[in-house]
C-alpha positions as CSV (number, residue, x, y, z in Angstrom):
1,M,54.6,144.1,46.4
2,S,57.0,141.6,47.1
3,L,60.5,141.3,44.2
4,S,58.9,138.2,43.4
5,D,55.5,140.0,42.6
6,L,57.2,142.5,40.6
7,A,59.7,140.2,38.3
8,S,55.9,138.3,37.6
9,I,54.2,141.4,36.7
10,G,57.9,142.5,35.0
11,A,57.7,139.0,32.6
12,L,53.9,139.3,32.0
13,V,54.5,142.4,30.4
14,G,57.6,141.2,28.5
15,G,55.3,138.1,27.3
16,V,52.3,141.0,26.4
17,G,55.7,142.9,24.5
18,V,56.6,139.7,22.7
19,L,53.0,138.5,22.2
20,A,52.9,142.2,19.9
21,S,55.7,141.6,18.5
22,L,55.0,138.2,17.0
23,I,50.9,139.6,15.5
24,Y,52.7,142.7,14.0
25,L,55.2,140.7,11.7
26,A,52.9,137.7,11.4
27,L,51.2,140.8,9.6
28,Q,54.3,142.3,8.1
29,V,55.1,139.0,6.3
30,R,51.6,138.8,5.0
31,Q,52.2,142.6,3.3
32,A,54.9,141.5,2.6
33,E,53.7,138.4,0.6
34,R,50.7,139.6,-1.1
35,N,53.2,142.8,-2.4
36,Q,55.6,140.0,-3.5
37,R,52.1,138.4,-5.1
38,A,51.1,141.6,-6.5
39,A,54.8,142.1,-8.4
40,V,55.0,139.0,-9.8
41,N,51.7,139.3,-11.8
42,Q,52.3,142.8,-12.5
43,G,55.7,141.3,-13.7
44,L,54.1,138.0,-15.6
45,L,51.5,140.4,-17.6
46,S,53.8,143.4,-18.3
47,R,56.2,140.7,-19.9
48,Y,52.5,139.7,-22.4
49,I,51.9,142.9,-23.5
50,D,55.8,144.2,-24.9
51,I,55.8,140.9,-26.2
52,Y,52.3,141.5,-28.1
53,Q,53.1,145.5,-28.6
54,T,56.3,143.8,-30.5
55,L,54.3,141.9,-32.7
56,V,52.0,144.6,-33.4
57,E,55.0,147.4,-34.4
58,P,57.1,146.9,-37.9
59,P,58.8,144.9,-38.9
60,L,57.1,141.8,-37.1
61,A,53.6,143.1,-37.3
62,D,53.4,141.9,-41.0
63,L,54.5,138.4,-40.4
64,F,52.8,138.2,-38.0
65,Y,49.3,138.7,-39.3
66,R,50.7,136.7,-42.4
67,G,51.0,133.3,-39.7
68,V,47.7,133.4,-38.6
69,S,46.5,134.4,-42.0
70,G,47.7,131.0,-42.8
71,R,50.2,132.0,-45.6
72,E,52.6,129.2,-46.8
73,D,54.7,130.8,-48.3
74,L,57.6,132.0,-46.0
75,T,61.3,132.1,-46.3
76,D,63.5,130.3,-43.8
77,D,64.3,133.5,-42.3
78,E,60.7,133.7,-41.8
79,V,60.2,130.5,-40.4
80,L,63.4,131.2,-38.2
81,R,61.9,134.2,-37.1
82,L,57.9,133.1,-36.6
83,T,60.1,130.0,-34.3
84,H,61.7,132.4,-32.5
85,L,58.3,134.2,-31.3
86,V,56.3,130.6,-30.9
87,S,59.5,130.2,-28.6
88,K,59.1,133.0,-27.2
89,L,55.4,132.8,-26.7
90,A,55.9,129.2,-24.9
91,L,58.6,130.2,-22.2
92,H,56.5,133.1,-21.0
93,A,53.5,130.5,-20.6
94,M,55.8,127.8,-18.7
95,D,56.7,130.9,-16.7
96,A,52.9,131.1,-15.7
97,Y,52.6,127.9,-15.6
98,L,55.6,127.3,-13.6
99,Q,54.7,130.4,-11.0
100,R,50.9,128.9,-10.5
101,Q,53.0,126.0,-9.3
102,A,55.1,127.8,-6.9
103,H,51.3,129.1,-5.8
104,L,52.6,132.8,-6.9
105,I,50.3,133.6,-9.2
106,D,46.2,133.6,-8.4
107,D,44.0,131.3,-11.4
108,L,42.9,134.0,-12.5
109,T,46.6,135.9,-13.6
110,F,47.9,132.7,-14.9
111,Q,45.0,132.4,-17.5
112,A,45.6,135.8,-18.3
113,A,48.6,135.0,-19.1
114,I,47.9,131.9,-20.9
115,R,44.8,132.8,-23.0
116,P,46.5,134.8,-25.7
117,V,49.1,132.4,-25.8
118,R,45.8,129.7,-26.8
119,I,43.9,131.9,-28.9
120,L,47.4,132.3,-31.6
121,F,48.0,128.0,-31.5
122,C,44.5,127.9,-33.0
123,Y,46.1,129.0,-35.9
124,P,47.7,126.3,-38.2
125,A,50.8,127.9,-38.7
126,Y,51.9,128.4,-35.3
127,R,50.9,125.0,-34.1
128,A,52.7,123.5,-36.7
129,L,56.2,125.8,-35.4
130,W,55.5,124.0,-32.2
131,P,57.5,121.0,-32.9
132,L,60.7,123.0,-33.5
133,T,60.3,124.8,-29.8
134,R,59.2,121.7,-28.4
135,Q,62.4,120.5,-27.5
136,A,63.5,123.3,-25.8
137,V,60.4,122.9,-22.9
138,P,61.1,120.7,-20.2
139,R,58.5,117.2,-20.1
140,E,56.8,117.9,-18.0
141,F,55.9,121.6,-19.6
142,G,55.5,120.2,-22.7
143,E,52.9,117.5,-21.7
144,F,51.4,120.1,-19.6
145,F,51.3,122.5,-23.2
146,E,50.1,119.7,-25.2
147,R,47.5,118.6,-23.7
148,E,46.1,122.1,-22.0
149,I,47.0,124.6,-24.9
150,L,47.0,122.4,-28.7
151,S,44.3,120.7,-27.6
152,V,42.0,124.2,-28.5
153,P,40.7,123.5,-32.2
154,L,41.9,125.7,-35.1
155,R,40.3,127.7,-36.3
156,D,40.9,128.7,-40.3
157,A,43.2,131.8,-41.3
158,S,40.1,133.4,-42.7
159,P,41.2,137.1,-42.9
160,L,40.8,138.9,-40.3
161,A,39.1,141.9,-41.9
162,D,36.2,139.6,-42.7
163,Q,35.8,138.7,-39.2
164,Y,35.4,142.4,-38.0
165,R,33.2,143.2,-40.6
166,A,30.6,140.0,-39.8
167,N,31.9,141.2,-36.3
168,L,29.9,144.4,-37.1
169,A,27.1,142.5,-39.1
170,A,26.7,140.5,-35.5
171,L,26.0,144.1,-33.7
172,G,23.5,145.6,-36.9
173,R,26.0,148.2,-37.7
174,P,26.4,148.9,-41.7
175,V,29.2,147.4,-43.1
176,R,31.1,149.3,-45.9
177,A,33.3,147.6,-48.1
């Protein structure tokens, strides 16, 4: 075996080593992308859970319910606080929108992030606050929000306890007042 033959074998072994390294690198990049997407998905959903937790704890819980029930006797301070809540939810939706545009989240995660915002904006009090928030978001997202979120029909502001009792009755459960 000549020196030239040994050099050819060495080049072949080196090429196989480079190919194996590239395959390993591709697998690592793919795994890193999956991990990044999982972290983004988790962060997005965790933020919404934090917002929801804030809504059910005093002192915002009562104000949140009064907005859902369509109460009109809100003070300027309460309207301002609800406007901040609407802004927070709109920015949450905008973040989900931008992450989907950048292909960082899948459609299932996007829908999970947007659906609660859609539900809240079915209530007249929250929809009435949108024009105050609209000024703070980019035009493209504002158009998306109005097309996809505000296109959902308004709900009646019936008391939640009445809805709960009706749901129990629909399940065949006895309803006690």
